[in-house]
N, CA, C and O of each residue as an XYZ file, in Angstrom:
448
protein
N       0.824     -1.187      0.000
C       0.000      0.000      0.000
C       0.875      1.260      0.000
O       0.575      2.237     -0.685
N       1.961      1.217      0.781
C       2.853      2.370      0.838
C       3.486      2.618     -0.529
O       3.664      3.767     -0.935
N       3.822      1.552     -1.229
C       4.411      1.694     -2.561
C       3.405      2.333     -3.520
O       3.765      3.184     -4.332
N       2.148      1.916     -3.418
C       1.111      2.449     -4.301
C       0.891      3.946     -4.051
O       0.743      4.721     -4.997
N       0.869      4.347     -2.784
C       0.685      5.765     -2.456
C       1.884      6.572     -2.946
O       1.723      7.683     -3.453
N       3.075      6.018     -2.796
C       4.273      6.702     -3.289
C       4.219      6.869     -4.799
O       4.599      7.915     -5.325
N       3.752      5.853     -5.489
C       3.628      5.921     -6.948
C       2.598      6.965     -7.363
O       2.813      7.694     -8.331
N       1.491      7.045     -6.649
C       0.466      8.048     -6.946
C       1.041      9.449     -6.764
O       0.834     10.320     -7.609
N       1.755      9.668     -5.673
C       2.357     10.981     -5.417
C       3.393     11.305     -6.486
O       3.455     12.438     -6.963
N       4.206     10.327     -6.866
C       5.233     10.545     -7.884
C       4.622     10.907     -9.232
O       5.093     11.831     -9.894
N       3.578     10.190     -9.646
C       2.963     10.504    -10.941
C       2.278     11.870    -10.912
O       2.335     12.611    -11.893
N       1.637     12.204     -9.804
C       1.040     13.541     -9.695
C       2.114     14.623     -9.781
O       1.937     15.635    -10.458
N       3.218     14.398     -9.094
C       4.322     15.351     -9.102
C       4.880     15.515    -10.521
O       5.083     16.635    -10.990
N       5.122     14.395    -11.193
C       5.699     14.452    -12.546
C       4.769     15.126    -13.549
O       5.237     15.784    -14.478
N       3.488     14.973    -13.376
C       2.547     15.595    -14.312
C       2.314     17.069    -14.008
O       2.077     17.856    -14.924
N       2.377     17.453    -12.746
C       2.082     18.833    -12.378
C       3.311     19.740    -12.339
O       3.173     20.949    -12.527
N       4.507     19.200    -12.101
C       5.685     20.045    -11.955
C       6.005     20.839    -13.232
O       6.412     21.994    -13.113
N       5.847     20.292    -14.436
C       6.102     21.135    -15.615
C       5.170     22.351    -15.663
O       5.603     23.459    -15.979
N       3.909     22.140    -15.352
C       2.942     23.241    -15.358
C       3.320     24.292    -14.305
O       3.273     25.492    -14.574
N       3.686     23.837    -13.128
C       4.057     24.758    -12.046
C       5.314     25.533    -12.406
O       5.384     26.739    -12.170
N       6.312     24.856    -12.977
C       7.549     25.548    -13.350
C       7.314     26.593    -14.443
O       7.837     27.705    -14.368
N       6.534     26.233    -15.445
C       6.235     27.183    -16.521
C       5.465     28.378    -15.974
O       5.734     29.520    -16.348
N       4.501     28.112    -15.082
C       3.734     29.216    -14.490
C       4.640     30.108    -13.644
O       4.492     31.330    -13.663
N       5.563     29.523    -12.912
C       6.498     30.292    -12.096
C       7.417     31.141    -12.969
O       7.629     32.322    -12.691
N       7.959     30.541    -14.019
C       8.825     31.303    -14.931
C       8.066     32.416    -15.626
O       8.622     33.487    -15.871
N       6.822     32.181    -15.941
C       5.993     33.215    -16.569
C       5.704     34.347    -15.584
O       5.732     35.521    -15.953
N       5.426     33.989    -14.334
C       5.147     34.996    -13.301
C       6.368     35.868    -13.036
O       6.236     37.064    -12.775
N       7.553     35.273    -13.103
C       8.792     36.019    -12.876
C       9.272     36.756    -14.131
O      10.346     37.357    -14.130
N       8.472     36.707    -15.195
C       8.779     37.353    -16.478
C      10.082     36.844    -17.085
O      10.794     37.600    -17.745
N      10.396     35.585    -16.869
C      11.573     34.975    -17.477
C      11.220     34.401    -18.842
O      12.025     34.455    -19.772
N      10.039     33.863    -18.958
C       9.589     33.266    -20.211
C       8.165     33.727    -20.504
O       7.381     33.985    -19.591
N       7.850     33.825    -21.784
C       6.458     34.043    -22.177
C       5.843     32.653    -22.358
O       6.103     31.977    -23.353
N       5.046     32.243    -21.411
C       4.570     30.856    -21.363
C       3.190     30.661    -21.973
O       2.603     29.589    -21.824
N       2.664     31.659    -22.648
C       1.313     31.528    -23.200
C       1.188     30.327    -24.127
O       0.167     29.639    -24.116
N       2.213     30.070    -24.925
C       2.139     28.928    -25.844
C       2.263     27.588    -25.110
O       1.779     26.572    -25.609
N       2.893     27.569    -23.953
C       3.106     26.338    -23.204
C       1.874     25.904    -22.409
O       1.680     24.711    -22.174
N       1.056     26.843    -22.001
C      -0.119     26.490    -21.203
C      -1.047     25.524    -21.929
O      -1.513     24.542    -21.352
N      -1.306     25.811    -23.190
C      -2.184     24.949    -23.979
C      -1.628     23.552    -24.115
O      -2.350     22.570    -23.948
N      -0.334     23.459    -24.422
C       0.307     22.157    -24.576
C       0.245     21.359    -23.272
O      -0.083     20.172    -23.281
N       0.553     22.002    -22.174
C       0.531     21.302    -20.883
C      -0.880     20.881    -20.495
O      -1.094     19.774    -20.001
N      -1.840     21.770    -20.723
C      -3.226     21.461    -20.338
C      -3.858     20.402    -21.224
O      -4.713     19.644    -20.767
N      -3.450     20.340    -22.482
C      -4.064     19.393    -23.405
C      -3.366     18.035    -23.386
O      -4.010     17.012    -23.616
N      -2.062     18.009    -23.115
C      -1.325     16.747    -23.193
C      -0.904     16.211    -21.821
O      -1.206     15.063    -21.495
N      -0.226     17.006    -21.029
C       0.388     16.493    -19.805
C      -0.636     16.227    -18.695
O      -0.618     15.153    -18.096
N      -1.508     17.164    -18.417
C      -2.459     16.977    -17.318
C      -3.457     15.843    -17.566
O      -3.790     15.127    -16.622
N      -3.950     15.647    -18.801
C      -4.814     14.485    -19.015
C      -4.102     13.147    -18.805
O      -4.741     12.153    -18.460
N      -2.785     13.119    -19.010
C      -2.049     11.883    -18.738
C      -2.207     11.516    -17.264
O      -2.376     10.345    -16.924
N      -2.151     12.513    -16.399
C      -2.353     12.281    -14.976
C      -3.757     11.726    -14.713
O      -3.937     10.831    -13.886
N      -4.727     12.258    -15.413
C      -6.113     11.790    -15.232
C      -6.297     10.358    -15.712
O      -7.156      9.641    -15.199
N      -5.507      9.935    -16.682
C      -5.589      8.564    -17.176
C      -4.852      7.600    -16.239
O      -5.302      6.476    -16.018
N      -3.736      8.043    -15.701
C      -2.918      7.175    -14.848
C      -3.575      6.946    -13.478
O      -3.541      5.830    -12.961
N      -4.163      7.974    -12.896
C      -4.708      7.858    -11.538
C      -5.720      6.731    -11.370
O      -5.585      5.963    -10.417
N      -6.721      6.580    -12.227
C      -7.659      5.462    -12.022
C      -6.985      4.094    -12.075
O      -7.391      3.166    -11.376
N      -5.956      3.977    -12.906
C      -5.237      2.705    -12.982
C      -4.506      2.421    -11.682
O      -4.430      1.272    -11.249
N      -3.967      3.463    -11.055
C      -3.254      3.284     -9.796
C      -4.209      3.028     -8.635
O      -3.904      2.242     -7.738
N      -5.363      3.692     -8.653
C      -6.334      3.534     -7.567
C      -7.141      2.248     -7.686
O      -7.712      1.787     -6.697
N      -7.198      1.669     -8.862
C      -8.114      0.568     -9.169
C      -8.000     -0.615     -8.225
O      -9.026     -1.091     -7.739
N      -6.823     -1.103     -7.946
C      -6.730     -2.314     -7.127
C      -7.053     -2.041     -5.660
O      -7.663     -2.881     -4.999
N      -6.659     -0.893     -5.149
C      -6.980     -0.610     -3.743
C      -8.467     -0.349     -3.577
O      -9.055     -0.743     -2.570
N      -9.074      0.301     -4.536
C     -10.516      0.546     -4.475
C     -11.274     -0.748     -4.748
O     -12.357     -0.960     -4.202
N     -10.709     -1.615     -5.591
C     -11.360     -2.882     -5.902
C     -11.574     -3.735     -4.661
O     -12.626     -4.355     -4.506
N     -10.586     -3.770     -3.780
C     -10.735     -4.532     -2.529
C     -11.856     -3.952     -1.679
O     -12.669     -4.694     -1.129
N     -11.901     -2.637     -1.572
C     -12.934     -1.980     -0.772
C     -14.309     -2.219     -1.378
O     -15.263     -2.512     -0.657
N     -14.418     -2.096     -2.699
C     -15.721     -2.273     -3.350
C     -16.211     -3.715     -3.214
O     -17.415     -3.946     -3.098
N     -15.300     -4.683     -3.226
C     -15.694     -6.073     -3.030
C     -16.300     -6.293     -1.654
O     -17.320     -6.968     -1.517
N     -15.670     -5.722     -0.637
C     -16.196     -5.839      0.728
C     -17.547     -5.142      0.835
O     -18.469     -5.658      1.467
N     -17.663     -3.968      0.217
C     -18.923     -3.232      0.251
C     -20.035     -4.017     -0.446
O     -21.165     -4.056      0.040
N     -19.722     -4.636     -1.572
C     -20.726     -5.424     -2.295
C     -21.191     -6.613     -1.461
O     -22.381     -6.924     -1.435
N     -20.259     -7.278     -0.779
C     -20.647     -8.425      0.063
C     -21.534     -7.971      1.220
O     -22.512     -8.640      1.553
N     -21.196     -6.844      1.829
C     -22.009     -6.340      2.939
C     -23.392     -5.918      2.459
O     -24.390     -6.157      3.139
N     -23.449     -5.293      1.293
C     -24.732     -4.861      0.745
C     -25.615     -6.068      0.451
O     -26.811     -6.051      0.740
N     -25.028     -7.112     -0.122
C     -25.795     -8.321     -0.416
C     -26.315     -8.958      0.867
O     -27.468     -9.388      0.917
N     -25.488     -9.023      1.898
C     -25.923     -9.592      3.175
C     -27.052     -8.757      3.780
O     -28.006     -9.308      4.329
N     -26.948     -7.447      3.683
C     -27.993     -6.561      4.197
C     -29.303     -6.775      3.434
O     -30.373     -6.835      4.039
N     -29.215     -6.889      2.106
C     -30.420     -7.121      1.305
C     -31.086     -8.442      1.680
O     -32.311     -8.523      1.767
N     -30.280     -9.467      1.900
C     -30.844    -10.760      2.301
C     -31.537    -10.667      3.651
O     -32.609    -11.242      3.843
N     -30.932     -9.945      4.584
C     -31.528     -9.779      5.909
C     -32.869     -9.074      5.805
O     -33.854     -9.517      6.397
N     -32.914     -7.985      5.061
C     -34.164     -7.224      4.895
C     -35.222     -8.087      4.211
O     -36.378     -8.107      4.634
N     -34.832     -8.795      3.164
C     -35.776     -9.637      2.434
C     -36.345    -10.719      3.339
O     -37.546    -10.987      3.313
N     -35.491    -11.338      4.136
C     -35.997    -12.395      5.013
C     -36.913    -11.826      6.091
O     -37.901    -12.461      6.457
N     -36.601    -10.658      6.595
C     -37.468    -10.049      7.607
C     -38.806     -9.637      7.011
O     -39.845     -9.785      7.654
N     -38.787     -9.124      5.793
C     -40.052     -8.725      5.163
C     -40.908     -9.927      4.807
O     -42.135     -9.862      4.878
N     -40.268    -11.026      4.427
C     -41.045    -12.211      4.043
C     -41.636    -12.915      5.256
O     -42.586    -13.683      5.105
N     -41.113    -12.682      6.444
C     -41.652    -13.328      7.649
C     -42.632    -12.436      8.394
O     -43.042    -12.772      9.506
N     -43.020    -11.300      7.804
C     -43.998    -10.419      8.454
C     -45.340    -11.117      8.572
O     -45.746    -11.846      7.667
N     -46.026    -10.899      9.674
C     -47.331    -11.540      9.865
C     -48.446    -10.748      9.196
O     -49.467    -11.322      8.817
N     -48.268     -9.440      9.045
C     -49.298     -8.632      8.400
C     -48.746     -8.082      7.098
O     -47.581     -7.688      7.036
N     -49.562     -8.052      6.062
C     -49.085     -7.511      4.792
C     -48.879     -6.003      4.906
O     -49.558     -5.345      5.694
N     -47.959     -5.454      4.137
C     -47.738     -4.012      4.193
C     -48.955     -3.256      3.668
O     -49.675     -3.758      2.805
N     -49.185     -2.049      4.187
C     -50.311     -1.230      3.745
C     -49.949     -0.524      2.455
O     -48.773     -0.348      2.137
N     -50.975     -0.119      1.710
C     -50.743      0.569      0.448
C     -50.244      1.987      0.658
O     -49.407      2.471     -0.105
N     -50.744      2.649      1.673
C     -50.369      4.036      1.909
C     -49.591      4.193      3.193
O     -49.289      3.220      3.884
N     -49.280      5.414      3.493
C     -48.569      5.716      4.724
C     -49.604      5.980      5.800
O     -50.510      6.793      5.616
N     -49.470      5.302      6.906
C     -50.399      5.521      8.007
C     -49.876      6.654      8.865
O     -48.728      6.637      9.308
N     -50.738      7.648      9.098
C     -50.345      8.779      9.915
C     -51.254      8.870     11.121
O     -52.412      8.453     11.088
N     -50.715      9.413     12.162
C     -51.532      9.641     13.345
C     -51.120     10.973     13.937
O     -50.061     11.508     13.611
N     -51.953     11.500     14.801
C     -51.605     12.747     15.482
C     -51.625     13.938     14.547
O     -52.533     14.096     13.731
N     -50.611     14.770     14.679
C     -50.545     16.040     13.957
C     -50.503     15.844     12.440
O     -51.143     16.596     11.706
N     -49.754     14.836     11.960
C     -49.678     14.580     10.526
C     -51.034     14.252      9.939
O     -51.362     14.709      8.845
N     -51.830     13.462     10.654
C     -53.169     13.106     10.197
C     -54.063     14.347     10.164
O     -54.827     14.535      9.217
N     -53.972     15.190     11.192
C     -54.793     16.404     11.226
C     -54.423     17.339     10.084
O     -55.304     17.945      9.474
N     -53.134     17.465      9.786
C     -52.723     18.333      8.690
C     -53.266     17.814      7.370
O     -53.722     18.597      6.537
N     -53.223     16.492      7.167
C     -53.749     15.895      5.946
C     -55.245     16.129      5.835
O     -55.745     16.439      4.753
N     -55.971     15.984      6.944
C     -57.411     16.220      6.932
C     -57.714     17.677      6.624
O     -58.657     17.963      5.885
N     -56.926     18.621      7.181
C     -57.131     20.045      6.906
C     -56.905     20.338      5.425
O     -57.658     21.111      4.831
N     -55.894     19.742      4.827
C     -55.610     19.958      3.400
C     -56.745     19.403      2.574
O     -57.167     20.034      1.605
N     -57.259     18.218      2.939
C     -58.372     17.629      2.207
C     -59.612     18.521      2.276
O     -60.323     18.675      1.283
N     -59.872     19.110      3.449
C     -61.029     20.004      3.591
C     -60.872     21.233      2.718
O     -61.838     21.677      2.096
N     -59.666     21.791      2.662
C     -59.438     23.000      1.863
C     -59.592     22.711      0.379
O     -60.119     23.544     -0.358
N     -59.145     21.556     -0.068
C     -59.258     21.247     -1.497
C     -60.678     20.897     -1.902
O     -61.030     21.054     -3.071
N     -61.511     20.425     -0.968
C     -62.886     20.094     -1.282
C     -63.798     21.317     -1.307
O     -64.902     21.253     -1.846
N     -63.350     22.426     -0.731
C     -64.217     23.632     -0.698
C     -63.936     24.543     -1.856
O     -64.567     25.592     -1.984
């Protein structure tokens, strides 16, 4: 894992350092970098965007596998609990108290 994080940092550094150096030289009025910005933004930075998912893929893959197994177990638990219910579910939402009174007030207003 430490090697993978080091590789991610190294690739980010290698892709961003040319842009940072050109911007610094341009800010210090050493170079006119207007022509370099387009090249760096169109070629170098997208390389970083392509490399990162490949580097993250295996570490995220392990996490996603565990998440998928937990989600499946949770779905099975819910399904088994719902199938063992003694009363069938109602079609609507049952309200009581203030929520029921508000619904009745709205119904009265719409009927008048």
